[in-house]
All heavy atoms as an XYZ file, in Angstrom:
703
protein
N     -48.939    -61.613    -73.821
C     -48.326    -60.543    -74.583
C     -49.344    -59.823    -75.463
O     -49.064    -58.760    -75.961
C     -47.187    -61.079    -75.431
C     -45.969    -61.547    -74.629
S     -45.266    -60.290    -73.545
C     -44.782    -59.047    -74.692
N     -50.503    -60.410    -75.632
C     -51.518    -59.743    -76.444
C     -52.296    -58.706    -75.655
O     -52.946    -57.852    -76.239
C     -52.464    -60.789    -77.034
C     -51.784    -61.697    -78.030
C     -52.712    -62.780    -78.541
O     -53.923    -62.711    -78.296
O     -52.194    -63.705    -79.191
N     -52.250    -58.761    -74.343
C     -52.951    -57.806    -73.494
C     -52.244    -56.459    -73.601
O     -51.052    -56.339    -73.317
C     -52.948    -58.296    -72.047
C     -53.798    -57.426    -71.134
O     -54.102    -56.277    -71.506
O     -54.139    -57.906    -70.051
N     -52.956    -55.442    -74.003
C     -52.338    -54.126    -74.200
C     -52.561    -53.188    -73.013
O     -52.189    -52.022    -73.076
C     -52.881    -53.468    -75.480
O     -54.304    -53.361    -75.369
C     -52.503    -54.272    -76.710
N     -53.163    -53.694    -71.942
C     -53.416    -52.863    -70.767
C     -52.104    -52.416    -70.107
O     -52.013    -51.336    -69.551
C     -54.266    -53.635    -69.755
C     -54.638    -52.801    -68.543
C     -55.528    -53.565    -67.574
O     -56.065    -54.627    -67.929
O     -55.681    -53.075    -66.445
N     -51.084    -53.244    -70.195
C     -49.791    -52.941    -69.582
C     -48.731    -52.799    -70.665
O     -48.915    -53.235    -71.801
C     -49.368    -54.077    -68.634
C     -50.345    -54.310    -67.525
C     -51.256    -55.350    -67.592
C     -50.364    -53.483    -66.416
C     -52.170    -55.574    -66.564
C     -51.269    -53.696    -65.385
C     -52.176    -54.740    -65.468
N     -47.606    -52.192    -70.290
C     -46.479    -52.153    -71.212
C     -46.004    -53.568    -71.474
O     -46.424    -54.519    -70.810
C     -45.325    -51.340    -70.606
C     -45.641    -49.854    -70.576
O     -46.477    -49.408    -71.372
O     -45.033    -49.151    -69.738
N     -45.061    -53.710    -72.385
C     -44.511    -55.029    -72.687
C     -43.942    -55.649    -71.418
O     -43.294    -54.978    -70.627
C     -43.414    -54.904    -73.730
C     -43.969    -54.483    -75.076
C     -42.902    -54.476    -76.096
N     -42.448    -55.856    -76.271
C     -41.733    -56.264    -77.298
N     -41.386    -55.411    -78.219
N     -41.351    -57.495    -77.401
N     -44.183    -56.926    -71.265
C     -43.688    -57.638    -70.085
C     -42.165    -57.747    -70.146
O     -41.485    -57.632    -69.139
C     -44.341    -59.029    -69.992
C     -43.758    -59.813    -68.836
C     -45.840    -58.893    -69.830
N     -41.631    -57.950    -71.325
C     -40.185    -58.014    -71.488
C     -39.811    -57.503    -72.869
O     -40.623    -57.489    -73.782
C     -39.663    -59.433    -71.277
C     -40.139    -60.408    -72.333
C     -39.378    -60.635    -73.478
C     -41.337    -61.091    -72.198
C     -39.807    -61.513    -74.457
C     -41.772    -61.969    -73.174
C     -41.001    -62.178    -74.302
O     -41.433    -63.037    -75.266
N     -38.576    -57.100    -73.000
C     -38.064    -56.609    -74.268
C     -36.899    -57.512    -74.657
O     -35.824    -57.444    -74.046
C     -37.601    -55.161    -74.106
C     -37.058    -54.563    -75.387
O     -36.786    -55.315    -76.349
O     -36.892    -53.338    -75.416
N     -37.066    -58.372    -75.649
C     -36.019    -59.314    -76.025
C     -34.682    -58.654    -76.366
O     -33.621    -59.186    -76.028
C     -36.586    -60.040    -77.242
C     -38.056    -59.826    -77.187
C     -38.259    -58.527    -76.470
N     -34.721    -57.502    -77.002
C     -33.476    -56.811    -77.357
C     -32.754    -56.354    -76.090
O     -31.543    -56.537    -75.948
C     -33.772    -55.619    -78.297
C     -32.512    -54.798    -78.529
C     -34.354    -56.117    -79.606
N     -33.512    -55.784    -75.183
C     -32.913    -55.308    -73.926
C     -32.356    -56.468    -73.099
O     -31.291    -56.370    -72.503
C     -33.952    -54.529    -73.131
C     -33.434    -53.959    -71.864
C     -33.710    -52.519    -71.820
N     -33.062    -51.945    -70.662
C     -33.338    -50.784    -70.205
N     -34.233    -50.053    -70.789
N     -32.710    -50.306    -69.172
N     -33.085    -57.579    -73.046
C     -32.591    -58.752    -72.320
C     -31.294    -59.282    -72.927
O     -30.379    -59.676    -72.208
C     -33.654    -59.850    -72.297
C     -34.845    -59.593    -71.391
C     -35.904    -60.662    -71.603
C     -34.413    -59.541    -69.934
N     -31.200    -59.283    -74.235
C     -29.988    -59.754    -74.906
C     -28.793    -58.874    -74.577
O     -27.648    -59.337    -74.545
C     -30.205    -59.809    -76.417
N     -29.046    -57.607    -74.291
C     -27.973    -56.660    -73.979
C     -27.615    -56.639    -72.493
O     -26.732    -55.883    -72.082
C     -28.388    -55.257    -74.421
C     -28.550    -55.129    -75.925
C     -29.163    -53.815    -76.350
O     -29.649    -53.055    -75.485
O     -29.170    -53.551    -77.561
N     -28.277    -57.452    -71.688
C     -28.016    -57.478    -70.254
C     -26.531    -57.691    -69.969
O     -25.887    -58.539    -70.580
C     -28.824    -58.609    -69.592
C     -28.504    -58.719    -68.123
O     -28.655    -57.763    -67.369
N     -28.042    -59.891    -67.707
N     -25.990    -56.922    -69.036
C     -24.593    -57.056    -68.632
C     -24.452    -57.511    -67.185
O     -23.344    -57.758    -66.714
C     -23.865    -55.728    -68.827
C     -23.779    -55.303    -70.284
C     -23.084    -53.955    -70.447
O     -22.648    -53.366    -69.445
O     -22.988    -53.499    -71.602
N     -25.553    -57.616    -66.486
C     -25.527    -58.046    -65.085
C     -25.446    -59.566    -65.057
O     -26.294    -60.252    -65.620
C     -26.793    -57.576    -64.335
C     -26.779    -58.081    -62.902
C     -26.910    -56.067    -64.395
N     -24.410    -60.125    -64.428
C     -24.253    -61.586    -64.412
C     -25.475    -62.281    -63.805
O     -25.999    -61.863    -62.771
C     -23.023    -61.803    -63.535
C     -22.274    -60.514    -63.596
C     -23.323    -59.444    -63.716
N     -25.915    -63.303    -64.489
C     -27.058    -64.096    -64.053
C     -26.641    -65.562    -64.041
O     -26.225    -66.102    -65.064
C     -28.230    -63.899    -65.025
C     -29.387    -64.881    -64.914
C     -30.116    -64.676    -63.591
C     -30.331    -64.715    -66.085
N     -26.701    -66.169    -62.877
C     -26.372    -67.591    -62.741
C     -27.643    -68.328    -62.374
O     -28.331    -67.953    -61.424
C     -25.307    -67.793    -61.656
C     -23.977    -67.244    -62.063
N     -22.994    -68.020    -62.599
C     -23.498    -65.983    -62.039
C     -21.945    -67.265    -62.875
N     -22.232    -66.016    -62.549
N     -27.960    -69.376    -63.130
C     -29.218    -70.083    -62.918
C     -28.987    -71.590    -62.883
O     -28.166    -72.115    -63.637
C     -30.193    -69.749    -64.031
N     -29.722    -72.248    -62.017
C     -29.740    -73.707    -61.999
C     -30.849    -74.166    -62.939
O     -31.971    -73.683    -62.866
C     -29.998    -74.216    -60.589
N     -30.499    -75.078    -63.818
C     -31.485    -75.687    -64.711
C     -31.531    -77.163    -64.353
O     -30.533    -77.865    -64.458
C     -31.100    -75.504    -66.194
C     -32.046    -76.273    -67.098
C     -31.073    -74.027    -66.560
N     -32.688    -77.588    -63.894
C     -32.849    -78.985    -63.502
C     -33.227    -79.796    -64.739
O     -34.327    -79.652    -65.274
C     -33.895    -79.109    -62.395
C     -33.550    -78.255    -61.202
C     -34.391    -77.252    -60.775
C     -32.345    -78.428    -60.529
C     -34.067    -76.457    -59.683
C     -32.007    -77.633    -59.445
C     -32.876    -76.655    -59.033
O     -32.543    -75.866    -57.964
N     -32.302    -80.618    -65.189
C     -32.461    -81.359    -66.442
C     -33.764    -82.143    -66.480
O     -34.436    -82.196    -67.499
C     -31.262    -82.282    -66.670
C     -31.295    -82.941    -67.988
N     -31.841    -84.183    -68.186
C     -30.874    -82.512    -69.209
C     -31.744    -84.508    -69.464
N     -31.168    -83.516    -70.103
N     -34.120    -82.763    -65.383
C     -35.333    -83.582    -65.318
C     -36.471    -82.853    -64.614
O     -37.276    -83.480    -63.919
C     -35.031    -84.897    -64.592
C     -33.974    -85.712    -65.318
O     -34.051    -85.795    -66.555
O     -33.073    -86.259    -64.657
N     -36.561    -81.553    -64.794
C     -37.603    -80.747    -64.153
C     -38.977    -81.300    -64.512
O     -39.270    -81.573    -65.675
C     -37.484    -79.296    -64.605
C     -38.283    -78.337    -63.758
O     -39.497    -78.570    -63.588
O     -37.703    -77.364    -63.269
N     -39.805    -81.476    -63.517
C     -41.137    -82.046    -63.732
C     -42.093    -81.071    -64.395
O     -43.094    -81.479    -64.981
C     -41.737    -82.476    -62.385
C     -41.002    -83.572    -61.641
C     -41.572    -83.723    -60.236
C     -41.090    -84.883    -62.390
N     -41.826    -79.775    -64.285
C     -42.798    -78.770    -64.716
C     -42.349    -77.920    -65.901
O     -43.190    -77.433    -66.653
C     -43.158    -77.850    -63.549
C     -43.695    -78.622    -62.368
C     -42.915    -78.841    -61.253
C     -44.983    -79.148    -62.393
C     -43.402    -79.569    -60.167
C     -45.475    -79.876    -61.327
C     -44.681    -80.080    -60.220
O     -45.163    -80.800    -59.173
N     -41.055    -77.681    -66.018
C     -40.567    -76.802    -67.080
C     -39.485    -77.537    -67.868
O     -38.492    -77.993    -67.310
C     -39.980    -75.489    -66.505
C     -39.546    -74.570    -67.632
C     -40.998    -74.801    -65.607
N     -39.688    -77.651    -69.160
C     -38.737    -78.340    -70.026
C     -37.372    -77.659    -69.948
O     -37.273    -76.438    -70.132
C     -39.269    -78.315    -71.460
C     -38.351    -79.020    -72.419
O     -38.484    -80.244    -72.559
O     -37.489    -78.334    -73.009
N     -36.336    -78.435    -69.683
C     -35.000    -77.844    -69.546
C     -34.536    -77.212    -70.852
O     -33.796    -76.227    -70.841
C     -33.988    -78.884    -69.062
O     -33.923    -79.985    -69.949
N     -34.974    -77.733    -71.974
C     -34.633    -77.118    -73.256
C     -35.180    -75.713    -73.380
O     -34.506    -74.816    -73.895
N     -36.399    -75.505    -72.888
C     -36.986    -74.163    -72.901
C     -36.228    -73.225    -71.967
O     -36.016    -72.047    -72.287
C     -38.457    -74.208    -72.505
C     -39.398    -74.920    -73.468
C     -40.801    -75.016    -72.880
C     -39.422    -74.219    -74.812
N     -35.810    -73.752    -70.817
C     -35.042    -72.937    -69.877
C     -33.718    -72.506    -70.506
O     -33.328    -71.332    -70.427
C     -34.777    -73.723    -68.600
C     -36.028    -74.069    -67.820
C     -35.715    -74.944    -66.634
O     -34.990    -74.519    -65.743
N     -36.242    -76.149    -66.636
N     -33.022    -73.461    -71.144
C     -31.730    -73.142    -71.756
C     -31.893    -72.198    -72.941
O     -31.061    -71.304    -73.152
C     -31.024    -74.433    -72.175
C     -30.578    -75.310    -71.013
C     -30.122    -76.669    -71.511
C     -29.477    -74.619    -70.212
N     -32.969    -72.364    -73.690
C     -33.239    -71.452    -74.798
C     -33.447    -70.032    -74.280
O     -32.901    -69.073    -74.820
C     -34.461    -71.918    -75.589
C     -34.779    -70.986    -76.740
O     -33.906    -70.781    -77.609
O     -35.902    -70.439    -76.758
N     -34.222    -69.912    -73.211
C     -34.461    -68.590    -72.619
C     -33.161    -67.972    -72.145
O     -32.869    -66.806    -72.428
C     -35.460    -68.700    -71.452
O     -36.706    -69.203    -71.954
C     -35.681    -67.345    -70.783
N     -32.352    -68.744    -71.419
C     -31.078    -68.219    -70.920
C     -30.144    -67.820    -72.054
O     -29.379    -66.860    -71.923
C     -30.398    -69.243    -70.011
C     -31.022    -69.392    -68.633
C     -30.454    -70.615    -67.918
C     -30.800    -68.139    -67.806
N     -30.211    -68.533    -73.171
C     -29.344    -68.193    -74.310
C     -29.686    -66.835    -74.904
O     -28.889    -66.242    -75.615
C     -29.429    -69.269    -75.391
O     -30.642    -69.165    -76.119
N     -30.860    -66.340    -74.596
C     -31.312    -65.053    -75.128
C     -31.091    -63.892    -74.157
O     -31.394    -62.748    -74.479
C     -32.795    -65.143    -75.498
C     -33.064    -66.163    -76.581
C     -34.548    -66.460    -76.673
N     -34.810    -67.607    -77.501
C     -35.092    -67.549    -78.804
N     -35.158    -66.387    -79.407
N     -35.313    -68.645    -79.478
N     -30.583    -64.193    -72.981
C     -30.320    -63.177    -71.964
C     -28.808    -63.012    -71.843
O     -28.096    -63.971    -71.546
C     -30.936    -63.560    -70.596
C     -30.600    -62.506    -69.547
C     -32.437    -63.745    -70.724
N     -28.332    -61.800    -72.077
C     -26.903    -61.541    -71.992
C     -26.356    -61.822    -70.599
O     -27.062    -61.673    -69.601
N     -25.118    -62.234    -70.534
C     -24.389    -62.479    -69.284
C     -25.030    -63.556    -68.416
O     -24.877    -63.553    -67.209
C     -24.205    -61.182    -68.493
N     -25.753    -64.478    -69.046
C     -26.370    -65.542    -68.257
C     -25.540    -66.817    -68.357
O     -24.918    -67.101    -69.378
C     -27.806    -65.803    -68.712
O     -27.832    -66.304    -70.030
N     -25.537    -67.563    -67.265
C     -24.765    -68.797    -67.165
C     -25.653    -69.856    -66.525
O     -26.269    -69.606    -65.488
C     -23.515    -68.586    -66.309
C     -22.733    -67.384    -66.718
N     -21.941    -67.349    -67.848
C     -22.652    -66.148    -66.175
C     -21.392    -66.160    -67.965
N     -21.813    -65.402    -66.963
N     -25.703    -71.019    -67.144
C     -26.554    -72.090    -66.630
C     -25.706    -73.195    -66.023
O     -24.676    -73.581    -66.577
C     -27.407    -72.666    -67.751
N     -26.163    -73.684    -64.905
C     -25.622    -74.909    -64.325
C     -26.715    -75.955    -64.513
O     -27.771    -75.871    -63.904
C     -25.293    -74.712    -62.851
C     -24.987    -75.987    -62.125
C     -24.146    -76.991    -62.537
C     -25.507    -76.419    -60.857
N     -24.119    -78.000    -61.619
C     -24.952    -77.673    -60.569
C     -26.401    -75.848    -59.959
C     -25.246    -78.374    -59.415
C     -26.699    -76.544    -58.806
C     -26.116    -77.791    -58.535
N     -26.468    -76.896    -65.404
C     -27.444    -77.933    -65.682
C     -27.125    -79.139    -64.811
O     -25.998    -79.630    -64.812
C     -27.440    -78.333    -67.173
C     -28.479    -79.406    -67.446
C     -27.675    -77.116    -68.054
N     -28.124    -79.582    -64.066
C     -27.926    -80.714    -63.167
C     -29.179    -81.586    -63.154
O     -30.280    -81.096    -63.367
C     -27.609    -80.232    -61.731
O     -27.445    -81.369    -60.885
C     -28.690    -79.327    -61.176
N     -28.974    -82.870    -62.935
C     -30.116    -83.759    -62.736
C     -30.152    -84.274    -61.299
O     -30.845    -85.217    -60.981
C     -30.110    -84.920    -63.734
C     -28.941    -85.855    -63.529
O     -28.070    -85.616    -62.708
N     -28.914    -86.930    -64.285
N     -29.371    -83.609    -60.444
C     -29.322    -83.993    -59.033
C     -30.603    -83.618    -58.302
O     -30.962    -84.229    -57.307
C     -28.120    -83.318    -58.376
C     -27.871    -83.762    -56.961
C     -26.611    -83.152    -56.373
O     -25.879    -82.439    -57.080
O     -26.370    -83.401    -55.184
N     -31.300    -82.622    -58.796
C     -32.518    -82.151    -58.150
C     -33.633    -82.081    -59.183
O     -33.390    -82.012    -60.368
C     -32.310    -80.759    -57.545
C     -31.084    -80.662    -56.694
C     -29.932    -80.082    -57.182
C     -31.082    -81.165    -55.411
C     -28.795    -79.991    -56.398
C     -29.959    -81.091    -54.615
C     -28.815    -80.502    -55.114
N     -34.856    -82.059    -58.719
C     -36.003    -81.859    -59.598
C     -36.793    -80.662    -59.095
O     -37.089    -80.578    -57.912
C     -36.908    -83.089    -59.586
C     -36.281    -84.311    -60.193
C     -37.220    -85.499    -60.178
O     -38.381    -85.351    -59.738
O     -36.790    -86.575    -60.601
N     -37.105    -79.749    -59.947
C     -37.927    -78.575    -59.653
C     -38.009    -78.304    -58.149
O     -39.065    -78.350    -57.536
C     -39.339    -78.763    -60.221
C     -40.082    -77.472    -60.362
N     -39.944    -76.683    -61.469
C     -40.934    -76.832    -59.544
C     -40.692    -75.622    -61.341
N     -41.305    -75.677    -60.172
N     -36.848    -78.051    -57.579
C     -36.771    -77.999    -56.119
C     -36.170    -76.693    -55.621
O     -35.554    -76.652    -54.579
C     -35.941    -79.192    -55.629
C     -36.181    -79.497    -54.168
O     -37.145    -78.968    -53.592
O     -35.379    -80.242    -53.598
N     -36.316    -75.637    -56.398
C     -35.817    -74.344    -55.939
C     -34.348    -74.391    -55.589
O     -33.539    -74.958    -56.302
N     -33.999    -73.828    -54.457
C     -32.598    -73.772    -54.042
C     -32.157    -75.013    -53.279
O     -31.000    -75.157    -52.955
C     -32.346    -72.524    -53.195
C     -32.474    -71.208    -53.949
C     -32.259    -70.033    -53.005
C     -31.495    -71.136    -55.100
N     -33.071    -75.916    -52.987
C     -32.762    -77.167    -52.295
C     -31.846    -76.910    -51.102
O     -30.683    -77.317    -51.087
C     -32.141    -78.181    -53.257
C     -32.128    -79.565    -52.690
N     -33.240    -80.353    -52.671
C     -31.141    -80.281    -52.119
C     -32.938    -81.508    -52.109
N     -31.687    -81.487    -51.774
N     -32.380    -76.173    -50.165
C     -31.565    -75.804    -49.012
C     -30.465    -74.862    -49.454
O     -30.679    -73.973    -50.265
N     -29.287    -75.093    -48.958
C     -28.153    -74.224    -49.294
C     -27.315    -74.768    -50.443
O     -26.469    -74.057    -50.980
C     -27.260    -74.061    -48.066
C     -27.937    -73.364    -46.916
C     -27.028    -73.274    -45.696
O     -25.857    -73.676    -45.785
O     -27.506    -72.813    -44.661
N     -27.528    -75.999    -50.846
C     -26.629    -76.644    -51.804
C     -26.607    -75.970    -53.168
O     -25.545    -75.719    -53.730
C     -26.981    -78.115    -51.938
C     -26.698    -78.866    -50.640
C     -27.179    -80.283    -50.665
N     -26.511    -81.045    -51.693
C     -26.915    -82.238    -52.086
N     -27.982    -82.787    -51.539
N     -26.262    -82.888    -53.027
N     -27.765    -75.670    -53.721
C     -27.809    -75.066    -55.048
C     -27.282    -73.639    -54.994
O     -26.458    -73.238    -55.822
C     -29.241    -75.120    -55.634
C     -29.326    -74.341    -56.933
C     -29.665    -76.563    -55.844
N     -27.731    -72.870    -54.014
C     -27.238    -71.495    -53.889
C     -25.721    -71.487    -53.723
O     -25.030    -70.691    -54.363
C     -27.899    -70.773    -52.716
C     -27.366    -69.381    -52.542
C     -27.812    -68.360    -53.353
C     -26.390    -69.108    -51.601
C     -27.298    -67.071    -53.220
C     -25.872    -67.826    -51.463
C     -26.331    -66.801    -52.270
N     -25.195    -72.375    -52.880
C     -23.745    -72.434    -52.657
C     -23.015    -72.732    -53.961
O     -21.976    -72.134    -54.257
C     -23.413    -73.475    -51.596
N     -23.555    -73.641    -54.770
C     -22.922    -73.971    -56.049
C     -22.931    -72.765    -56.991
O     -21.908    -72.442    -57.603
C     -23.628    -75.160    -56.702
C     -22.983    -75.593    -57.967
N     -22.009    -76.560    -58.010
C     -23.128    -75.152    -59.238
C     -21.598    -76.705    -59.251
N     -22.269    -75.866    -60.022
N     -24.079    -72.108    -57.112
C     -24.171    -70.945    -57.999
C     -23.281    -69.804    -57.515
O     -22.645    -69.111    -58.322
C     -25.626    -70.484    -58.106
C     -26.578    -71.467    -58.777
C     -28.013    -70.962    -58.673
C     -26.190    -71.709    -60.222
N     -23.220    -69.609    -56.202
C     -22.366    -68.577    -55.628
C     -20.898    -68.870    -55.947
O     -20.150    -67.977    -56.351
C     -22.586    -68.497    -54.118
C     -21.895    -67.341    -53.462
C     -22.448    -66.077    -53.504
C     -20.692    -67.522    -52.791
C     -21.809    -64.995    -52.898
C     -20.053    -66.455    -52.189
C     -20.610    -65.188    -52.247
N     -20.505    -70.126    -55.797
C     -19.123    -70.530    -56.110
C     -18.804    -70.304    -57.585
O     -17.715    -69.832    -57.931
C     -18.921    -71.997    -55.736
C     -17.511    -72.488    -55.889
C     -16.562    -71.931    -54.843
O     -17.023    -71.549    -53.746
O     -15.351    -71.872    -55.124
N     -19.741    -70.626    -58.457
C     -19.532    -70.380    -59.891
C     -19.345    -68.890    -60.169
O     -18.483    -68.496    -60.947
C     -20.697    -70.916    -60.715
C     -20.655    -72.399    -60.938
C     -21.662    -72.865    -61.977
O     -22.421    -72.031    -62.526
O     -21.682    -74.069    -62.246
N     -20.161    -68.060    -59.531
C     -20.042    -66.610    -59.725
C     -18.690    -66.113    -59.218
O     -18.059    -65.262    -59.848
C     -21.187    -65.886    -59.018
N     -18.241    -66.648    -58.085
C     -16.922    -66.276    -57.569
C     -15.820    -66.678    -58.542
O     -14.925    -65.885    -58.854
C     -16.662    -66.955    -56.221
C     -17.265    -66.334    -54.983
C     -17.016    -67.232    -53.769
C     -16.709    -64.948    -54.735
N     -15.888    -67.915    -59.035
C     -14.856    -68.426    -59.941
C     -14.811    -67.666    -61.260
O     -13.750    -67.523    -61.854
C     -15.066    -69.917    -60.196
C     -14.782    -70.756    -58.973
O     -14.089    -70.340    -58.053
N     -15.343    -71.955    -58.939
N     -15.947    -67.189    -61.716
C     -15.994    -66.434    -62.974
C     -15.566    -64.981    -62.771
O     -15.368    -64.247    -63.724
C     -17.397    -66.454    -63.564
C     -17.857    -67.828    -64.038
C     -19.231    -67.735    -64.649
N     -19.202    -66.906    -65.844
C     -18.894    -67.352    -67.067
N     -18.598    -68.603    -67.236
N     -18.900    -66.535    -68.089
N     -15.471    -64.553    -61.520
C     -15.118    -63.170    -61.235
C     -16.304    -62.227    -61.290
O     -16.143    -61.010    -61.214
N     -17.503    -62.773    -61.425
C     -18.693    -61.936    -61.556
C     -18.978    -61.130    -60.297
O     -19.432    -59.996    -60.382
C     -19.914    -62.787    -61.908
C     -19.834    -63.344    -63.317
O     -19.107    -62.759    -64.146
O     -20.499    -64.360    -63.588
N     -18.743    -61.700    -59.133
C     -19.030    -60.975    -57.892
C     -18.034    -59.841    -57.687
O     -18.410    -58.763    -57.258
C     -19.021    -61.934    -56.699
C     -20.107    -62.991    -56.741
C     -19.970    -63.933    -55.565
C     -21.476    -62.364    -56.765
N     -16.786    -60.075    -58.009
C     -15.777    -59.026    -57.870
C     -16.106    -57.846    -58.775
O     -16.053    -56.701    -58.364
C     -14.396    -59.594    -58.224
C     -13.279    -58.585    -58.049
C     -11.924    -59.189    -58.403
O     -11.661    -60.329    -57.988
O     -11.163    -58.520    -59.114
N     -16.486    -58.142    -60.027
C     -16.849    -57.067    -60.970
C     -18.077    -56.316    -60.474
O     -18.146    -55.103    -60.564
C     -17.109    -57.648    -62.365
C     -15.841    -57.956    -63.133
C     -16.153    -58.264    -64.583
N     -16.926    -59.491    -64.769
C     -16.395    -60.704    -64.816
N     -15.087    -60.864    -64.714
N     -17.159    -61.761    -65.014
N     -19.052    -57.050    -59.945
C     -20.269    -56.406    -59.464
C     -19.976    -55.477    -58.289
O     -20.533    -54.396    -58.197
C     -21.293    -57.465    -59.062
N     -19.090    -55.880    -57.408
C     -18.758    -55.049    -56.259
C     -17.985    -53.803    -56.681
O     -18.138    -52.741    -56.100
C     -17.952    -55.843    -55.244
C     -18.741    -56.937    -54.514
C     -17.805    -57.775    -53.640
C     -19.866    -56.349    -53.693
N     -17.144    -53.917    -57.705
C     -16.385    -52.758    -58.194
C     -17.295    -51.712    -58.808
O     -17.034    -50.519    -58.724
C     -15.354    -53.198    -59.217
C     -14.088    -53.751    -58.634
C     -12.973    -53.767    -59.669
N     -13.408    -54.300    -60.946
C     -13.084    -55.491    -61.427
N     -12.339    -56.310    -60.732
N     -13.515    -55.892    -62.605
N     -18.376    -52.161    -59.453
C     -19.257    -51.214    -60.154
C     -20.386    -50.718    -59.258
O     -21.125    -49.828    -59.665
C     -19.853    -51.839    -61.421
O     -20.608    -53.005    -61.053
C     -18.763    -52.222    -62.407
N     -20.527    -51.282    -58.079
C     -21.631    -50.878    -57.185
C     -21.350    -49.562    -56.524
O     -20.299    -49.082    -56.369
C     -21.877    -51.947    -56.130
């Protein structure tokens, strides 16, 4: 963030005002990124929802299982329906 060659990488105020639903898997026992830091970051982004699990470790989408879970959560919250109406 100290490099002035580029514009700001992110704007905390703008991120807090985000209205686009964001669903993220947070791996509680992540080997590389502290889950507390992940949850803190998500708490600062508007319309974000975390699924905290210790079933996986820093394993991306782990095949279809994680994506399917996040997709189901978005469906249950109505986020996909709202997104399709505004598209």
